[in-house]
N, C-alpha and C positions, 0 to 999 in steps of 0.2 A: 248626034251632037249638034246643037244649035250654036253657030258661031257668035250670034248676037248675044244670046244668054250667057255664053262663056265669057264674053268681054265685059258684060255688066257685072257678073260674079267676080271676075278678077279685079275690076275697078273698085268694088267694095272691099275686097281683100287687101288691096294696096293701102287703103286708109288705115285698116287695122295694122298692117305691116309697118307703116310709118310711125304710128303711135307706139308700137312695140319696140321699135328701134330707139326712140327717145327714152323710153322707160328702162330699157336694158342698158343703155349707156350709163344712166344713173346707177343702176344696180352694180355695174362693173366698177365704177369709181368708188362706191362704198365698199365693195368687196375687198379692195386693196387697202382702203383707208381705215376701216373699222379694226382689223387686227393690229394695224400699226399703232392706233390709239391705245389699244389694249396693252401692247408691248411697253408703252410708256408708263403703264400703271402696275403691271405685274409680269413675271416670267413663269408663273405657275401654269403648266400645260393644261391642267384640268380647268382652271379659271378661264383660260383663253378659248379652249374648245367648247366650254359651257355656253359661250355666246352663240356659237353655231347651233348647239343643241336646243337652246331656248327658241331660236328662230323657227325650228321645225316642230316645236310642240303643238302649234295650232293645226298642223297637218294631222296629228293624232286625235285631237279633240274636236276640231271644227270643220274638217274637210267634208264630211258627209252632209251636215246641215248646209254648208255653203253650196255643195253640188246640187242638193235638192232645191235650194233657192234659185240656182241657175236654170232649172227646168220650169220655174213658175213665174219668174220676173224677167222683164226686159234685160237681156244679157248685156247690151251696150250700156245701159244705165249702171249696171253693177260694175262694169269696167271703169266707168267714170268715177264712181264712188271709191274704188280701190286706189285709183291714181291720185285723187284728191287727198285721201288719207295719208298716203306716203309723202306727198308734197308737203303737207302741213307738219307731219311728224319729223321729217328730216330737217325742215326749216327750223323748227324749234330746237333740235339738237345742235344745229349750226350756231344758233344764237347763244346757247349754253356754252359752247366751246369758245366762242368769241369772248365771253365774259370770264373765261378761265375757270368755269365751274365744272371741272372734269372729275368724274367718279365712274368707276366701272359699272355701278348700278344704272347709270344713264345708258350705257351700251346694252345692258341686259334688257332694260325697258324698251329701248328702240328696236332691238332684235325681235321682241315679242310683238310689237306693233307691226313691224314690217312683215313678220310671219303671218299675222292675221290678214293683212292686205294682200299678200302674195297668194294665200290660200284661196281667197275670193277671186283674185285676178286669174290665176292659172286654171282653176276649175272652170271658170266662166269662158275664158278664151278657148280652152280645149273643146268645149261644147259648141262654141260659136263658129269655129272654122269650118266644120263639115256642113254647117247650115248655110254658108254663104258661097261655097265653091262647089263645083260639080265633082262627082265621084272621081272622074279621071284626072282631076286637077289636085287631088288630095296629097299625093306624094310630093308634087311640085310645091304646093303651098306649105306643107310641113317642112320640106327641105329649106325653103326660103326663110321661114320663121326661125328654124334652127340655126341657119347660117348667120342671120341677123343677130340672133341671141349671142352667138359666139363672137362676132366682130365687135359688137357694142359692149357686151357684158364681160368679155375676156380679153379681146385683142386690143381695143382702144381704151376701154374703161380702166383696167387695173394700172397700166403704165401711167395714164393721165392722173389717176388717183394718187399713185406714189409720188409723182412729180409735184402735184398740188399740195400734198401733205408736207413735202419738204419746204414749200413756200410758207404755208400757214396751216395750222392744224384744222382750222374750220373751213378752209377753202374747198376741199372735196365735198363736204357736206352741203355747202351753199350751192355748188354746181349740181349735186344730186337733187336737191329740192327744185332747182330750175328745170332739170330734165323731166321730173315727174309732172311739173306744171305744163311743160310743152306737150307731154303725152296726153294730159287732160284736154288741152286745147285741140289737139288733133282728133281726139275721140269725140269731141263735140261736133266735128264735121262728119262723123260716121252716123248714118241714119239709124234712128231707133228701130228695133225689130219687134213687131207685134207678135205675141205668142198666140198661136191658134190652139187654144186650150182644148176646145171640144174635139178637135181632130187629132191632137198629139197625145191624148190620154192623160192629161194633167187632172188629177182628182181634186176634190174639195178639201181634203185633209192633208196638211203638211206632213203629219206623222205617217200616214199611209203611203204617201209618196216616198218618204225616206225608207220605209220598210221594203217597198217595191224595188228600190235601187239596190238594197243589200241582197234581196233574193235574186235579182237579175244577175248580180256578180257571182253569187254562190252556185247558180245553176250552170255556169260555164267552166268546165275543167280547163279549157284552153286559156281563158282569162286568168284563172287562178295560177296556172303554171307560168304564164307571162309575168304576172305580178310577183311571183316568187323570184324569178330571174332578175327583174328590175329592183326588187327590194334588197336582195343581197348585193347587187351592184352598187346601189345607192349607199348602203351601209358601209361597204368597203371604201367607196369614194370619200364619204364624209369622214371616216376614221383616218384617212390618209391626207386628204386635201386640207383639212382643218389644221394639220401640223406643218404645212409647207412653209408658213412664215417662220416658225421656229427652226425648221430644217435649214432654210436659206441663211437666216441671220446667225444661228448658233453653230450648227454642225458644219456648214460650208463657209462660215465666217465671212458672209457677204453683206452688202448694204441693203437697206430697205428698198432702194430703187431696183436692185437686182431681183427682188421678189416679184415686182411687176413684170420684169423681163421673163422670168420663169413661167408666170401665168400666161404671158403672151405666146410662148411657145406652144402651150396646150391649145390656145385659141386658134393658132394657125392651122393645126391639124383638125380641130373641130370645125373650123370654117370650111375646109376642103371636104370634110365629111358631110356637112350640111348642104353644100352646093352639089356635090357629086354622089351623095349617098343613094339617091334614087337610081342612078345609073349603075353604081357598084352593086347595089342589092339586086338589080335586074340581071346580073351575071349568074347569080345562083338563086335557088328557091329560098323563100323566107326562113324556113327552119335552119337551113344550112348557114345562112347569113347570121342568124342569131347565135349559132354555135361557134363559128370561127371568130366573130367579134368578141364574144365572151372570153374565150381562151387567150386571145392576143391581149386583151385589156388586163387580164390577170397577170400575165407574164410581164407586162409593162409596169404594173404596180409593184411587183416584187423588185424590179430593177430600180425603182425610185429609191429604195433603201440602200442600194449599192452605189448610186451615182456619187462621184467624188468632186464634181465641178458643176457650177450652175448651167453651163452650156449643155453638158450631158443630160442634166435633169430637164432642161427645157426641151431637148430633142425627144426624150422619152415621154414628156407631157404631150408633145405634138402627136406621137404615135397613138397614145391612149385617147387623146381627143378625137382623132380621126375615126377610130373603130367604135368608140362610144357613140359618136354622133351618127355614124352609119346605122348602128343598131337602133338608135332612137327614131330615125326616119322610118325604119321598118316597123318597129313596135307600136309607135303612135298611130300610124296608118292602119295597121292590123287591128288595133284596139277599136278604132273608130268604125271599122267595117263590121266588127263582131257585135257592137252594141246598137240596139234600135235607136233611131234618132230622138224619139220622144223621151228616152231614158238616158241620154248621153251624159247629161250633167251629173245625175245621181250615181250611175254605175261607175263613171270615171272617178267620181269623188271617193267611192269605196276603194277603188283600185289605188288611188293616190294616197289615201289615208295610210295604207300599208306600205306602198313602195316609197313614197316620199317621207312618211313618218319614220321609216327605218333610218333615215339620215340623223335623226336626233339621237338614237341609240348608238349609231356609228361614231358620232362626234365625241360622245362621252367615253365610249370604249377606246377610241384612239388615244384620248388624253390619259386614261388610266394605264393603258399598255405602255405608252411612252414614259410615264412617270415611274413605272415599275421595272421595265426592261430596257429602255433607251429609245431614242427617236427612230431608229431604223426598224425595230421589230414590228410596229403596226403595219408597215408596208409589206414585210415578209408574210405576216399572218393573213392579212386581208387579200393579198394577191394569190396566195396558195388556195384560199377558200374559193375565190372566183374561178380559178383554173379548174378546180375539181367540179364546180357547179355546172359548167357547160355540158360536158358529156352526160352528166346525170339527168339534167332536165331535158335533154334532146329526146328522151323517151316520150315525154309528154308534149314537146314542142316540135316534133318531127314534121316533115313536109306532108306526109300522108294525113296526119291528124288535122293539120291546118287546112288542107284542101277539103277534107270532109266537113269541117266546121264552116268553111266559107260557103260550100254548096248548100248545107242545111240552112244557113242564115239567109241566103238569097231566096230560098223556097218558102220562107216564113211570110205570111201575109201581114201587112202592117199599114196603118193609115198615115203614110208619110205626107206631111204638109209643111214644106219649109217656111221659115220665118220670112215675113215681108217687111220691106222698108216702110216705116211709118210716114 
């Protein structure tokens, strides 16, 4: 390990880290404000959860092309484009709200635009992190990014968004646009990364690159099993979390500001999971960590439907946030080590098409179940499915299989040539 190289790598990572913090703060503000705007227009659970579903549609349709693009184009440039798109889009929505031109179609259109930008941003940033930090820094970097995501996106953002919404309906969207603009400015300080195409295996054809990414995913049983685990988890989370605003306001008869408090509870737990997830996961082997975090998350989700007070719901959110974030630190690092660097964008995009795209199905399913059975039933059903999933998938995600896959991966020859600052 070269201390000088480590310091340079971490200095570059801090620039990405800072930009991500500003962007996620904007995400968090809008996360609370958007459903509150929707509640002023309708109380139909399907219409409200449909906004979440639309935001995840690009993950189903565009994730793989976006990931292929991330393996062919300067990744820093793509991050700048995604930030610019979100800044302009949210700014236009804020202007519309100031003029009192409020229609639910605006929220659906904005959700689709944000989803497209998020698909580009997340696939690109996932591929960029392993390129700028050393392998032994990977868990630390992922943990810091996850913790930042939680603090900005969930802990600070939602309460701030709810407070700003109470002041003026357009205020959280104006702040969100400013946050994305700040992120863009910070990314301009991050040096562009030249792609060493000849050494990283980037072919002349975009289509052949895309197909290679699909084949790379399909050839790894461990990646497929990990993808199934996260897909079901995301489906369950989307089916339940998209109903939290209705649960707080209607079933618990609380205020809109209380909704931000409930989300903040989950953020506290997730922040601790992001900061200490690498240490917690180090106490057990990766497969064991994936198992116990899955089971605990499922039990917490079932309990959401039983909570009778916002404080209890917030505490359960904290528990779920902690175990889900710990699982995320393990799974993201494991995925990065299993995929060859020159294919990281493409294979990760295939992975996320399925895992994140499942959130669109989950949001619609949660709304339909709530409309047919009541607000508590989506929590009961989703939690039970997640609890049952853990032991079932442990057969394919056991420690022995993970160790064998990692040994095989290290023995594979590859022309690794990391990206260089332009």
